[in-house]
mmCIF file of the C-alpha atoms, coordinates in Angstrom:
data_MODEL
# 
_entry.id   MODEL 
# 
loop_
_atom_site.group_PDB 
_atom_site.id 
_atom_site.type_symbol 
_atom_site.label_atom_id 
_atom_site.label_alt_id 
_atom_site.label_comp_id 
_atom_site.label_asym_id 
_atom_site.label_entity_id 
_atom_site.label_seq_id 
_atom_site.pdbx_PDB_ins_code 
_atom_site.Cartn_x 
_atom_site.Cartn_y 
_atom_site.Cartn_z 
_atom_site.occupancy 
_atom_site.B_iso_or_equiv 
_atom_site.pdbx_formal_charge 
_atom_site.auth_seq_id 
_atom_site.auth_comp_id 
_atom_site.auth_asym_id 
_atom_site.auth_atom_id 
_atom_site.pdbx_PDB_model_num 
ATOM 1   C CA . MET A 1 1   ? 0.000   0.000  0.000  1.00 0.00 ? 1   MET A CA 1 
ATOM 2   C CA . THR A 1 2   ? 1.489   3.323  -1.033 1.00 0.00 ? 2   THR A CA 1 
ATOM 3   C CA . LEU A 1 3   ? 1.011   6.385  1.093  1.00 0.00 ? 3   LEU A CA 1 
ATOM 4   C CA . ASP A 1 4   ? -1.088  9.216  -0.305 1.00 0.00 ? 4   ASP A CA 1 
ATOM 5   C CA . PRO A 1 5   ? 1.535   11.989 -0.687 1.00 0.00 ? 5   PRO A CA 1 
ATOM 6   C CA . ALA A 1 6   ? -1.031  14.571 0.451  1.00 0.00 ? 6   ALA A CA 1 
ATOM 7   C CA . LEU A 1 7   ? -1.459  12.858 3.817  1.00 0.00 ? 7   LEU A CA 1 
ATOM 8   C CA . PRO A 1 8   ? 1.761   13.841 5.680  1.00 0.00 ? 8   PRO A CA 1 
ATOM 9   C CA . PRO A 1 9   ? 1.340   17.604 5.050  1.00 0.00 ? 9   PRO A CA 1 
ATOM 10  C CA . ARG A 1 10  ? -2.301  17.369 6.178  1.00 0.00 ? 10  ARG A CA 1 
ATOM 11  C CA . VAL A 1 11  ? -1.230  15.521 9.327  1.00 0.00 ? 11  VAL A CA 1 
ATOM 12  C CA . ARG A 1 12  ? 1.414   18.161 10.071 1.00 0.00 ? 12  ARG A CA 1 
ATOM 13  C CA . HIS A 1 13  ? -1.137  20.955 9.601  1.00 0.00 ? 13  HIS A CA 1 
ATOM 14  C CA . ILE A 1 14  ? -3.679  19.314 11.931 1.00 0.00 ? 14  ILE A CA 1 
ATOM 15  C CA . LEU A 1 15  ? -1.052  18.779 14.625 1.00 0.00 ? 15  LEU A CA 1 
ATOM 16  C CA . GLU A 1 16  ? 0.447   22.262 14.306 1.00 0.00 ? 16  GLU A CA 1 
ATOM 17  C CA . THR A 1 17  ? -2.958  23.933 14.586 1.00 0.00 ? 17  THR A CA 1 
ATOM 18  C CA . ALA A 1 18  ? -4.554  21.718 17.251 1.00 0.00 ? 18  ALA A CA 1 
ATOM 19  C CA . PRO A 1 19  ? -5.478  23.480 20.483 1.00 0.00 ? 19  PRO A CA 1 
ATOM 20  C CA . ARG A 1 20  ? -2.738  22.874 23.029 1.00 0.00 ? 20  ARG A CA 1 
ATOM 21  C CA . GLU A 1 21  ? -5.234  21.462 25.534 1.00 0.00 ? 21  GLU A CA 1 
ATOM 22  C CA . ALA A 1 22  ? -6.307  18.846 22.963 1.00 0.00 ? 22  ALA A CA 1 
ATOM 23  C CA . LEU A 1 23  ? -2.792  17.395 22.797 1.00 0.00 ? 23  LEU A CA 1 
ATOM 24  C CA . PRO A 1 24  ? -1.692  14.707 22.722 1.00 0.00 ? 24  PRO A CA 1 
ATOM 25  C CA . ILE A 1 25  ? -4.291  13.157 20.424 1.00 0.00 ? 25  ILE A CA 1 
ATOM 26  C CA . THR A 1 26  ? -4.766  9.493  19.618 1.00 0.00 ? 26  THR A CA 1 
ATOM 27  C CA . TYR A 1 27  ? -4.103  7.823  16.289 1.00 0.00 ? 27  TYR A CA 1 
ATOM 28  C CA . GLN A 1 28  ? -7.862  7.278  16.027 1.00 0.00 ? 28  GLN A CA 1 
ATOM 29  C CA . GLN A 1 29  ? -8.649  10.955 16.662 1.00 0.00 ? 29  GLN A CA 1 
ATOM 30  C CA . LEU A 1 30  ? -6.136  11.926 13.999 1.00 0.00 ? 30  LEU A CA 1 
ATOM 31  C CA . ALA A 1 31  ? -7.644  9.460  11.521 1.00 0.00 ? 31  ALA A CA 1 
ATOM 32  C CA . GLU A 1 32  ? -11.070 10.996 12.192 1.00 0.00 ? 32  GLU A CA 1 
ATOM 33  C CA . ALA A 1 33  ? -9.734  14.545 11.822 1.00 0.00 ? 33  ALA A CA 1 
ATOM 34  C CA . LEU A 1 34  ? -8.296  13.509 8.448  1.00 0.00 ? 34  LEU A CA 1 
ATOM 35  C CA . GLY A 1 35  ? -11.633 11.996 7.431  1.00 0.00 ? 35  GLY A CA 1 
ATOM 36  C CA . LEU A 1 36  ? -10.024 8.626  6.691  1.00 0.00 ? 36  LEU A CA 1 
ATOM 37  C CA . GLN A 1 37  ? -12.298 5.676  6.041  1.00 0.00 ? 37  GLN A CA 1 
ATOM 38  C CA . PRO A 1 38  ? -11.430 2.020  6.702  1.00 0.00 ? 38  PRO A CA 1 
ATOM 39  C CA . PRO A 1 39  ? -9.640  -0.140 5.853  1.00 0.00 ? 39  PRO A CA 1 
ATOM 40  C CA . ARG A 1 40  ? -6.216  0.465  7.403  1.00 0.00 ? 40  ARG A CA 1 
ATOM 41  C CA . THR A 1 41  ? -6.941  3.943  8.773  1.00 0.00 ? 41  THR A CA 1 
ATOM 42  C CA . ILE A 1 42  ? -4.468  3.644  11.653 1.00 0.00 ? 42  ILE A CA 1 
ATOM 43  C CA . GLN A 1 43  ? -1.830  2.119  9.366  1.00 0.00 ? 43  GLN A CA 1 
ATOM 44  C CA . ARG A 1 44  ? -2.137  5.095  7.002  1.00 0.00 ? 44  ARG A CA 1 
ATOM 45  C CA . VAL A 1 45  ? -1.866  7.528  9.926  1.00 0.00 ? 45  VAL A CA 1 
ATOM 46  C CA . ALA A 1 46  ? 1.223   5.681  11.167 1.00 0.00 ? 46  ALA A CA 1 
ATOM 47  C CA . GLN A 1 47  ? 2.830   5.790  7.714  1.00 0.00 ? 47  GLN A CA 1 
ATOM 48  C CA . ALA A 1 48  ? 2.202   9.533  7.458  1.00 0.00 ? 48  ALA A CA 1 
ATOM 49  C CA . LEU A 1 49  ? 3.684   10.069 10.925 1.00 0.00 ? 49  LEU A CA 1 
ATOM 50  C CA . GLU A 1 50  ? 6.765   8.029  10.011 1.00 0.00 ? 50  GLU A CA 1 
ATOM 51  C CA . THR A 1 51  ? 7.224   10.199 6.909  1.00 0.00 ? 51  THR A CA 1 
ATOM 52  C CA . LEU A 1 52  ? 7.025   13.305 9.097  1.00 0.00 ? 52  LEU A CA 1 
ATOM 53  C CA . MET A 1 53  ? 9.532   11.825 11.564 1.00 0.00 ? 53  MET A CA 1 
ATOM 54  C CA . ARG A 1 54  ? 12.019  11.283 8.746  1.00 0.00 ? 54  ARG A CA 1 
ATOM 55  C CA . GLU A 1 55  ? 11.469  14.861 7.503  1.00 0.00 ? 55  GLU A CA 1 
ATOM 56  C CA . ASP A 1 56  ? 11.861  16.249 11.029 1.00 0.00 ? 56  ASP A CA 1 
ATOM 57  C CA . ALA A 1 57  ? 15.063  14.261 11.578 1.00 0.00 ? 57  ALA A CA 1 
ATOM 58  C CA . GLU A 1 58  ? 16.501  15.576 8.278  1.00 0.00 ? 58  GLU A CA 1 
ATOM 59  C CA . GLN A 1 59  ? 15.618  19.151 9.272  1.00 0.00 ? 59  GLN A CA 1 
ATOM 60  C CA . ASN A 1 60  ? 16.757  18.642 12.884 1.00 0.00 ? 60  ASN A CA 1 
ATOM 61  C CA . ARG A 1 61  ? 13.290  19.554 14.174 1.00 0.00 ? 61  ARG A CA 1 
ATOM 62  C CA . ALA A 1 62  ? 11.421  18.045 17.102 1.00 0.00 ? 62  ALA A CA 1 
ATOM 63  C CA . PHE A 1 63  ? 9.257   15.090 16.054 1.00 0.00 ? 63  PHE A CA 1 
ATOM 64  C CA . ILE A 1 64  ? 5.748   16.437 15.510 1.00 0.00 ? 64  ILE A CA 1 
ATOM 65  C CA . ALA A 1 65  ? 4.662   12.778 15.627 1.00 0.00 ? 65  ALA A CA 1 
ATOM 66  C CA . ALA A 1 66  ? 5.320   12.926 19.392 1.00 0.00 ? 66  ALA A CA 1 
ATOM 67  C CA . LEU A 1 67  ? 1.912   14.631 19.676 1.00 0.00 ? 67  LEU A CA 1 
ATOM 68  C CA . VAL A 1 68  ? 0.102   11.404 18.732 1.00 0.00 ? 68  VAL A CA 1 
ATOM 69  C CA . VAL A 1 69  ? -0.399  8.588  21.228 1.00 0.00 ? 69  VAL A CA 1 
ATOM 70  C CA . SER A 1 70  ? -2.021  5.192  21.423 1.00 0.00 ? 70  SER A CA 1 
ATOM 71  C CA . ARG A 1 71  ? -5.339  4.637  23.200 1.00 0.00 ? 71  ARG A CA 1 
ATOM 72  C CA . ARG A 1 72  ? -3.791  1.530  24.668 1.00 0.00 ? 72  ARG A CA 1 
ATOM 73  C CA . GLY A 1 73  ? -0.922  1.601  27.083 1.00 0.00 ? 73  GLY A CA 1 
ATOM 74  C CA . GLU A 1 74  ? 0.113   4.549  29.183 1.00 0.00 ? 74  GLU A CA 1 
ATOM 75  C CA . GLY A 1 75  ? -0.654  7.485  26.942 1.00 0.00 ? 75  GLY A CA 1 
ATOM 76  C CA . LEU A 1 76  ? 2.476   6.924  24.885 1.00 0.00 ? 76  LEU A CA 1 
ATOM 77  C CA . PRO A 1 77  ? 2.960   6.582  21.145 1.00 0.00 ? 77  PRO A CA 1 
ATOM 78  C CA . ALA A 1 78  ? 2.896   3.117  19.595 1.00 0.00 ? 78  ALA A CA 1 
ATOM 79  C CA . GLN A 1 79  ? 6.108   1.079  19.604 1.00 0.00 ? 79  GLN A CA 1 
ATOM 80  C CA . GLY A 1 80  ? 6.775   1.959  15.969 1.00 0.00 ? 80  GLY A CA 1 
ATOM 81  C CA . PHE A 1 81  ? 7.349   5.587  16.997 1.00 0.00 ? 81  PHE A CA 1 
ATOM 82  C CA . PHE A 1 82  ? 10.058  4.561  19.454 1.00 0.00 ? 82  PHE A CA 1 
ATOM 83  C CA . ASP A 1 83  ? 11.629  2.103  17.023 1.00 0.00 ? 83  ASP A CA 1 
ATOM 84  C CA . LEU A 1 84  ? 11.909  4.736  14.296 1.00 0.00 ? 84  LEU A CA 1 
ATOM 85  C CA . ALA A 1 85  ? 13.085  7.457  16.712 1.00 0.00 ? 85  ALA A CA 1 
ATOM 86  C CA . ALA A 1 86  ? 15.892  5.135  17.853 1.00 0.00 ? 86  ALA A CA 1 
ATOM 87  C CA . GLU A 1 87  ? 16.680  4.127  14.248 1.00 0.00 ? 87  GLU A CA 1 
ATOM 88  C CA . LEU A 1 88  ? 16.961  7.812  13.328 1.00 0.00 ? 88  LEU A CA 1 
ATOM 89  C CA . GLY A 1 89  ? 19.414  8.280  16.201 1.00 0.00 ? 89  GLY A CA 1 
ATOM 90  C CA . ARG A 1 90  ? 17.199  10.603 18.197 1.00 0.00 ? 90  ARG A CA 1 
ATOM 91  C CA . PHE A 1 91  ? 16.002  8.300  20.992 1.00 0.00 ? 91  PHE A CA 1 
ATOM 92  C CA . PRO A 1 92  ? 17.838  5.790  23.158 1.00 0.00 ? 92  PRO A CA 1 
ATOM 93  C CA . ALA A 1 93  ? 17.540  2.170  22.069 1.00 0.00 ? 93  ALA A CA 1 
ATOM 94  C CA . ASP A 1 94  ? 16.943  1.170  25.709 1.00 0.00 ? 94  ASP A CA 1 
ATOM 95  C CA . PRO A 1 95  ? 13.146  0.877  26.196 1.00 0.00 ? 95  PRO A CA 1 
ATOM 96  C CA . ALA A 1 96  ? 13.531  1.892  29.851 1.00 0.00 ? 96  ALA A CA 1 
ATOM 97  C CA . LEU A 1 97  ? 14.650  5.362  28.726 1.00 0.00 ? 97  LEU A CA 1 
ATOM 98  C CA . GLN A 1 98  ? 12.159  5.891  25.906 1.00 0.00 ? 98  GLN A CA 1 
ATOM 99  C CA . ALA A 1 99  ? 9.136   7.213  27.817 1.00 0.00 ? 99  ALA A CA 1 
ATOM 100 C CA . GLU A 1 100 ? 11.221  10.003 29.306 1.00 0.00 ? 100 GLU A CA 1 
ATOM 101 C CA . ALA A 1 101 ? 12.730  10.780 25.888 1.00 0.00 ? 101 ALA A CA 1 
ATOM 102 C CA . TRP A 1 102 ? 9.187   10.998 24.479 1.00 0.00 ? 102 TRP A CA 1 
ATOM 103 C CA . ARG A 1 103 ? 8.066   13.391 27.253 1.00 0.00 ? 103 ARG A CA 1 
ATOM 104 C CA . ASP A 1 104 ? 11.035  15.654 26.474 1.00 0.00 ? 104 ASP A CA 1 
ATOM 105 C CA . GLU A 1 105 ? 10.258  15.501 22.743 1.00 0.00 ? 105 GLU A CA 1 
ATOM 106 C CA . PHE A 1 106 ? 6.564   16.259 23.398 1.00 0.00 ? 106 PHE A CA 1 
ATOM 107 C CA . GLU A 1 107 ? 7.556   19.397 25.335 1.00 0.00 ? 107 GLU A CA 1 
ATOM 108 C CA . ARG A 1 108 ? 10.004  20.429 22.567 1.00 0.00 ? 108 ARG A CA 1 
ATOM 109 C CA . VAL A 1 109 ? 7.227   20.198 19.969 1.00 0.00 ? 109 VAL A CA 1 
ATOM 110 C CA . LEU A 1 110 ? 4.797   22.204 22.090 1.00 0.00 ? 110 LEU A CA 1 
ATOM 111 C CA . ALA A 1 111 ? 7.417   24.924 22.532 1.00 0.00 ? 111 ALA A CA 1 
ATOM 112 C CA . VAL A 1 112 ? 7.821   25.188 18.761 1.00 0.00 ? 112 VAL A CA 1 
ATOM 113 C CA . ILE A 1 113 ? 4.170   25.126 17.693 1.00 0.00 ? 113 ILE A CA 1 
ATOM 114 C CA . SER A 1 114 ? 2.608   27.289 20.395 1.00 0.00 ? 114 SER A CA 1 
# 
C-alpha cells in the first residue's frame, strides 16, 4: 500500500494547529480529523507520521509525531514511533529510557508550535 503523498502535510497541519489542551491526540482521533475511512486507517496515519519523523530528523526539528499517542498503554505513542526514533538516532535504544525521551520531545514540539 502506497502512502497518499497529500497525507503527511495534512497531518502536520492538523497537529500544528490543534489546540494545546487537545494534545496529545490518539491515532484514532487523527484518523477521524483527516476523514479517513477504513480499511487500514491507523496504518495510514502511522505511515504519514513516520514520513514526518524522517522529515523532522533531516531538518533537525522536534518530532511532531510525538503529539500522537495510542489509546492503549500509558498514553504513549505506539512502539513503531520509538523504534523509528531510535533508528533515526534521536532516541535511546533502551526501552527503559524511551518514555522520558518521548516526554522531552513532546515538550520540545509544544514549545515550537505554540
